[in-house]
C-alpha positions in Angstrom: 1.2 -33.2 -23.3 4.1 -31.6 -21.4 2.2 -28.4 -21.5 -0.7 -30.0 -19.5 1.7 -31.6 -17.0 3.3 -28.2 -16.3 -0.2 -26.9 -15.2 -1.2 -29.7 -12.9 -0.2 -28.0 -9.7 1.4 -24.8 -8.6 2.8 -26.1 -5.3 1.7 -23.2 -3.1 0.4 -24.3 0.4 -2.9 -23.2 1.8 -1.7 -22.2 5.3 -2.8 -18.6 5.7 -5.5 -18.2 8.3 -8.3 -15.6 8.6 -6.1 -13.7 11.1 -3.1 -13.9 8.8 -5.2 -12.7 5.9 -6.7 -9.7 7.7 -3.2 -8.9 9.2 -1.7 -9.1 5.7 -4.1 -6.4 4.4 -4.0 -4.2 7.5 -0.2 -4.3 7.7 0.1 -3.5 4.1 -2.1 -0.5 4.3 -1.4 1.0 7.7 2.1 2.4 7.6 3.8 5.1 5.6 0.5 6.9 4.7 -0.7 7.5 8.2 2.6 8.2 9.9 4.2 10.4 7.2 1.5 11.7 5.0 -0.7 12.8 7.9 1.8 15.6 8.4 3.6 15.9 5.0 0.3 16.3 3.1 0.4 19.9 4.3 3.4 20.6 2.1 2.1 18.4 -0.7 -1.3 20.0 -0.9 -1.1 23.5 0.7 -4.5 24.7 1.9 -5.9 21.5 3.2 -5.3 22.9 6.7 -7.2 21.2 9.5 -9.3 19.1 7.0 -6.8 16.2 6.7 -9.1 13.7 8.3 -11.8 14.6 5.8 -9.2 14.2 3.0 -8.3 10.8 4.3 -12.0 9.8 4.2 -12.5 11.0 0.6 -9.2 9.3 -0.4 -10.5 6.1 1.0 -13.6 5.8 -1.2 -12.0 4.5 -4.5 -9.8 2.1 -2.5 -12.8 0.9 -0.4 -14.9 0.3 -3.5 -12.1 -1.5 -5.4 -11.3 -3.5 -2.3 -14.8 -4.8 -2.0 -15.0 -5.7 -5.7 -11.5 -7.3 -5.5 -12.6 -9.4 -2.5 -15.7 -10.7 -4.4 -13.7 -11.5 -7.6 -11.0 -13.2 -5.6 -13.5 -15.3 -3.8 -14.7 -16.5 -7.2 -11.2 -17.2 -8.4 -9.1 -17.9 -5.3 -5.7 -18.4 -6.8 -2.3 -16.8 -6.5 -1.7 -13.6 -8.5 -4.7 -11.7 -7.3 -6.1 -9.2 -9.7 -4.0 -10.4 -12.6 -5.5 -13.9 -12.3 -9.1 -12.9 -11.9 -9.1 -10.0 -14.4 -7.5 -12.3 -17.0 -10.0 -15.1 -16.3 -13.1 -12.9 -15.9 -12.4 -10.1 -18.4 -9.4 -10.1 -20.7 -5.8 -11.5 -20.5 -4.1 -8.4 -22.1 -5.9 -5.9 -20.0 -5.1 -8.0 -16.9 -1.4 -8.1 -17.7 -1.3 -4.4 -18.6 -3.0 -3.3 -15.4 -1.0 -5.7 -13.3 2.2 -4.3 -14.8 1.0 -1.0 -13.5 0.6 -2.5 -10.1 4.1 -4.0 -10.4 5.6 -0.6 -11.2 3.7 1.1 -8.4 4.5 -1.5 -5.7 8.2 -1.5 -6.4 8.1 2.3 -6.1 6.3 1.8 -2.8 9.0 -0.6 -1.6 11.6 2.1 -2.2 9.5 4.8 -0.5 8.7 2.6 2.5 12.2 1.3 3.1 13.7 4.9 2.9 10.9 6.4 5.0 11.4 3.7 7.7 14.9 4.9 8.3 13.7 8.4 9.2 11.2 7.0 11.7 14.0 4.8 13.3 16.1 7.9 13.5 13.3 9.8 15.3 13.0 6.9 17.7 16.7 7.0 18.6 16.5 10.8 19.1 13.6 10.5 21.5 15.3 7.7 23.4 18.4 9.7 24.0 20.6 8.3 21.2 21.2 11.3 18.9 24.4 9.7 17.6 22.5 6.7 16.4 19.9 9.0 14.8 22.6 10.9 13.0 24.2 7.7 11.8 20.9 6.4 10.5 20.2 9.6 8.6 23.7 9.5 7.0 23.4 5.9 6.0 19.8 5.9 4.8 20.2 4.0 1.6 22.4 1.3 3.2 19.8 0.7 6.0 17.0 0.7 3.5 18.8 -2.0 1.6 19.0 -4.1 4.7 15.3 -3.6 5.4 14.5 -4.9 1.9 16.8 -7.9 2.4 15.2 -8.7 5.7 11.7 -8.6 4.1 12.9 -10.9 1.3 14.2 -13.4 3.9 10.9 -13.4 5.9 8.9 -14.2 2.7 11.3 -16.9 1.5 11.2 -18.8 4.8 7.6 -19.7 4.4 4.0 -18.6 5.0 4.0 -19.7 8.6 7.0 -17.5 9.6 5.6 -14.7 7.4 2.3 -14.9 9.2 3.9 -14.9 12.7 6.0 -11.8 11.8 3.0 -9.9 10.3 0.6 -10.8 13.1 3.2 -9.6 15.7 3.7 -6.3 13.8 -0.1 -5.9 13.5 -0.6 -6.0 17.3 2.4 -3.8 17.9 1.0 -1.0 15.7 -2.3 -1.2 17.5 -0.5 -0.2 20.8 1.0 2.9 19.1 -2.5 3.7 17.7 -3.9 3.6 21.2 -1.2 6.0 22.6 -1.6 8.5 19.8 -5.4 8.5 19.9 -5.6 8.8 23.7 -3.0 11.6 23.8 -4.5 13.4 20.8 -8.0 13.5 22.2 -6.8 14.3 25.8 -4.6 17.1 24.5 -5.4 20.4 22.9 -3.8 23.1 20.7 -3.3 25.3 23.7 -1.3 22.6 25.5 0.8 22.1 22.3 1.4 25.8 21.9 2.6 26.0 25.5 4.9 23.0 25.0 6.6 24.5 21.8 7.2 27.9 23.4 3.9 29.8 22.8 2.4 31.8 19.9 5.7 33.7 19.3 7.5 30.4 18.6 4.8 29.3 16.3 4.8 32.6 14.4 8.5 32.3 14.0 8.2 28.8 12.5 5.5 30.1 10.1 7.7 33.0 9.0 10.6 30.6 8.3 8.2 28.5 6.2 7.2 31.5 4.1 3.8 32.1 5.7 0.6 30.2 5.6 -1.2 29.1 2.4 -4.2 31.0 1.0 -7.7 29.6 0.5 -7.3 27.2 3.4 -10.1 24.6 3.4 -11.1 25.1 -0.3 -12.6 22.2 -2.1 -9.8 22.1 -4.6 -7.2 21.9 -1.8 -9.1 19.1 0.0 -9.6 17.1 -3.2 -6.0 17.5 -4.2 -4.9 16.2 -0.8 -7.4 13.3 -1.0 -5.9 12.3 -4.4 -2.4 12.1 -2.8 -3.8 10.3 0.3 -5.0 7.5 -1.9 -1.4 6.3 -1.5 -2.1 5.8 2.2 -4.6 3.0 1.2 -2.1 1.2 -1.0 -2.6 -2.5 -0.3 -6.4 -3.0 -0.1 -6.1 -5.6 -2.9 -2.9 -7.1 -1.5 -4.6 -9.9 0.4 -6.2 -11.3 -2.8 -2.7 -11.9 -4.3 -2.2 -14.6 -1.7 -5.7 -16.1 -2.2 -3.9 -19.3 -3.4 -2.5 -19.8 0.1 -5.6 -19.0 2.2 -7.3 -21.8 4.1 -11.0 -22.1 3.2 -10.8 -19.3 0.6 -14.6 -19.4 -0.1 -15.3 -18.2 3.4 -12.1 -16.3 4.3 -11.3 -14.1 1.3 -14.5 -11.9 1.0 -15.2 -11.8 4.7 -11.6 -11.1 5.6 -11.5 -8.2 3.1 -14.6 -6.6 4.6 -13.2 -6.9 8.2 -9.8 -5.4 7.1 -11.5 -2.5 5.3 -13.5 -1.7 8.4 -10.4 -1.8 10.7 -8.3 0.3 8.4 -10.9 3.0 7.8 -11.6 3.4 11.5 -7.9 3.4 12.3 -7.1 6.2 9.8 -10.0 8.5 10.7 -9.4 8.2 14.5 -5.6 8.5 14.1 -5.6 11.6 11.9 -8.4 13.2 13.9 -6.5 12.8 17.1 -3.4 14.4 15.8 -5.2 17.4 14.4 -7.3 17.7 17.6 -4.3 18.2 19.7 -1.7 19.9 17.4 -2.4 23.2 15.6 -2.4 22.6 11.8 -0.4 25.7 11.4 2.5 24.1 13.4 2.3 20.9 11.3 2.2 22.9 8.1 5.3 25.0 9.0 7.3 21.9 10.2 6.3 19.9 7.1 7.4 22.7 4.7 10.7 23.2 6.5 11.3 19.4 6.5 10.5 19.2 2.8 13.0 22.0 2.1 15.6 20.1 4.1 15.0 16.9 2.2 13.4 15.1 5.1 10.0 14.3 6.5 8.0 15.6 9.5 6.1 12.6 11.0 3.3 11.9 13.5 5.7 10.9 16.3 7.4 14.3 16.1 4.1 16.1 15.9 2.6 14.4 18.9 5.8 14.5 21.0 5.0 18.0 22.6 1.6 16.7 23.6 3.0 13.5 25.2 5.7 15.5 27.1 3.0 18.0 28.4 0.6 15.3 29.5 3.4 13.2 31.1 6.6 15.1 31.8 8.3 12.0 33.3 7.4 9.5 30.5 6.7 11.9 27.6 10.0 11.4 25.7 9.9 7.6 26.3 6.3 7.4 25.0 7.2 9.6 22.0 10.1 7.2 21.3 7.8 4.2 21.5 5.3 5.9 19.1 8.2 6.4 16.7 9.2 2.8 17.2 5.7 1.7 16.4 5.5 4.0 13.4 8.7 2.4 12.1 7.2 -1.1 12.7 4.0 0.0 11.0 5.9 1.2 8.0 8.2 -1.9 8.0 5.0 -4.1 8.3 4.0 -2.8 4.8 6.9 -4.6 3.2 6.4 -8.4 3.9 2.8 -8.5 2.7 3.6 -6.2 -0.3 6.5 -8.5 -1.2 4.2 -11.5 -0.8 1.5 -10.0 -3.1 3.9 -8.7 -5.8 5.9 -12.0 -5.9 2.7 -14.0 -6.3 1.7 -11.8 -9.2 5.1 -12.3 -10.8 4.6 -16.0 -10.0 1.3 -16.0 -11.9 2.8 -14.2 -14.9 5.5 -16.9 -15.1 2.9 -19.6 -14.7 1.0 -18.2 -17.7 4.2 -17.9 -19.7 4.5 -14.1 -19.5 7.8 -14.2 -17.6 10.5 -16.9 -17.6 9.3 -20.2 -16.2 11.9 -20.4 -13.4 10.0 -17.6 -11.6 7.1 -20.0 -11.1 9.2 -22.5 -9.3 8.4 -23.1 -5.6 11.0 -23.9 -3.0 10.7 -27.6 -2.0 11.2 -27.0 1.8 9.5 -23.6 2.3 6.7 -23.8 -0.3 7.4 -20.2 -1.5 8.2 -18.8 -5.0 11.8 -18.0 -4.0 13.1 -17.0 -7.4 10.2 -14.5 -7.9 11.0 -13.1 -4.5 14.7 -12.8 -5.2 14.2 -11.0 -8.5 11.8 -8.6 -6.7 14.4 -8.0 -4.0 17.2 -7.2 -6.5 15.0 -4.8 -8.4 14.0 -3.0 -5.2 17.6 -2.7 -4.0 18.6 -1.2 -7.4 15.8 1.3 -7.2 16.6 2.3 -3.6 20.0 3.5 -4.8 18.5 5.0 -8.0 15.5 7.0 -6.5 16.7 7.7 -3.0 13.6 9.7 -1.8 10.3 9.0 -0.1 7.9 11.5 -1.6 9.2 11.2 -5.1 7.6 7.7 -5.4 4.3 8.6 -3.7 2.4 10.0 -6.7 3.9 7.5 -9.2 2.7 4.7 -7.0 -0.8 6.3 -6.5 -1.3 6.7 -10.3 -0.2 3.1 -10.9 -2.6 1.7 -8.4 -5.5 3.9 -9.4 -5.0 2.5 -12.9 -5.1 -1.0 -11.5 -8.3 -0.2 -9.5 -9.9 1.0 -12.7 -9.6 -2.4 -14.3 -10.5 -4.3 -11.1 -13.8 -2.3 -11.0 -14.4 -2.7 -14.7 -14.1 -6.5 -14.3 -16.7 -6.3 -11.5 -19.1 -4.7 -14.1 -18.5 -7.3 -17.0 -17.7 -10.6 -15.4 -21.3 -11.9 -15.2 -21.4 -11.5 -19.0 -17.9 -12.7 -19.9 -17.8 -15.7 -17.6 -21.4 -16.5 -16.5 -20.5 -20.0 -15.5 -18.0 -18.6 -12.9 -20.5 -15.9 -11.8 -23.2 -18.4 -11.0 -20.9 -20.7 -9.0 -19.2 -17.8 -7.0 -19.5 -18.4 -3.2 -21.3 -15.1 -2.7 -24.8 -14.2 -1.7 -27.3 -13.1 -4.4 -27.4 -9.5 -3.0 -23.6 -9.3 -3.1 -23.5 -10.5 -6.7 -26.1 -7.9 -7.7 -24.2 -5.2 -5.9 -20.8 -5.9 -7.4 -21.5 -4.5 -10.9 -22.9 -1.3 -9.5 -19.9 -0.9 -7.1 -17.6 -1.7 -10.1 -19.2 1.1 -12.1 -18.9 3.6 -9.3 -15.3 2.6 -8.6 -14.3 3.0 -12.3 -15.6 6.5 -12.4 -14.0 7.5 -9.1 -10.6 6.0 -10.1 -10.6 7.9 -13.3 -11.5 11.2 -11.5 -8.6 10.8 -9.1 -6.3 9.9 -11.9 -7.3 13.1 -13.7 -6.6 15.1 -10.6 -3.1 13.8 -10.2 -2.4 14.2 -14.0 -3.4 17.9 -13.7 -1.8 18.7 -10.3 1.4 16.7 -10.8 2.0 16.0 -14.5 5.6 14.9 -14.0 4.6 11.9 -11.9 2.0 11.0 -14.5 4.6 11.2 -17.3 7.0 9.0 -15.2 4.3 6.4 -14.8 3.6 6.4 -18.6 7.3 5.9 -19.2 7.5 3.0 -16.8 4.4 1.4 -18.4 6.0 1.3 -21.8 7.8 -2.1 -21.5 4.6 -3.9 -20.3 2.8 -4.3 -23.6 6.0 -5.3 -25.4 6.7 -8.1 -22.8 3.2 -9.4 -23.2 3.3 -9.3 -27.0 6.6 -11.2 -27.1 5.5 -13.8 -24.6 2.0 -14.2 -26.1 3.4 -14.5 -29.6 5.6 -17.4 -28.4 2.6 -19.1 -26.8 0.6 -18.7 -30.0 3.4 -20.1 -32.1 3.6 -23.1 -29.8 -0.1 -23.8 -29.2 -2.0 -21.9 -31.9 -4.2 -18.8 -31.3 -7.3 -20.6 -29.9 -5.4 -22.7 -27.4 -3.1 -19.8 -26.4 -6.1 -17.7 -25.4 -7.9 -20.6 -23.8 -4.7 -21.2 -21.7 -5.0 -17.7 -20.3 -8.7 -18.0 -19.6 -8.5 -21.3 -17.6 -8.5 -21.1 -13.8 -5.2 -22.5 -12.6 -5.3 -25.7 -10.6 -4.4 -25.6 -6.8 
């Protein structure tokens, strides 16, 4: 049958190494969250005060759990499409599509936030390196530069997995150098040194007065948990690597181990980074600057917060180092986009392969071995939204809600897969202890994801309503596509098609 011929091969190449896999996850996660939200969370969740590192740790828990479960499930079904593929094959096709549509909505929102946020970091870099004119130009052409960033990301992904891996690996090592500078300066500095650098207590009090005073109930559990719910955005991308499982060498060994390695690196990075910033810089200063930046429609970032410390510790090189940290922050934020484009395009590719989207989106470029049409559609949608949305923080909570919803179904799949598909469960390349632990982790992750979703729904209902509105088209697309498949193959064969593990 022609239907069977279409499903013989997908054409994606297994060229992604362990380093590339780990770099993909790390570069997706480490970026906008740590360099922007480390400071801007003060304006988003007033009252968190000096407890931002603790909020980062709490915010990591649902993503860590979902990431471990995702790694195990992807090792069992190592195919392109990540959670859409393994949730549809191990749980239910409709729930897989519905939750992956949520991820699709959330990641396009993240593309917009990241591309726009990167421009402000590049502007900070220019300012520190003595080019205020360039900084002003970047700030006045934010949307145009953000568009170019997205087009560059599209090109990197289209040209093939080897070029993609080289770019992402390079970005990963660059961001580690910036991490080393911030952590060293942060733990070598102190609030007293920062106060001296900014003009003393009088200057700080003036800033606080301009910001409308300090928040009440600093350090309350409600403020910390509210901050943690927002900081889940900083961990966007834990599951990204599994989207490229169809292109990983030796997936049985690489996927699960690589996920654990990446989770350890990212968690350590975030805790040390945020702790270093708040060790050296008074939280009151960060709060006041963040509030004033929000009022001005901009962002206060880690490079700007740590700059007084660097200038005090090294008067000769302080500005240059601050500029380099801003450059690394820009690279870290930019490094989110190639792997996120890769993961979302592979999910779109998997939809098209299953008949949920037009078939041409499942075509692979003959020379580069990449789903070029899926990448191009994604690039066009992102550019349109850049000019429609136009702000960094507006997309943060929408993206967080969308991905927490996705995490819920990943974790639910971890609970039920041994009952729904026992034949896959038995053959999964995981140890017996890991197999026994996954259902328990899935149950914990489901509860945590729902708790964090509830917090955002209460604290920021507008973002929750926007997410609901963006989710509406998903079920209709699935129903239309599935109805056509049922009409062509019949109900039994149509469902069987969506439960079969795709070939290589």
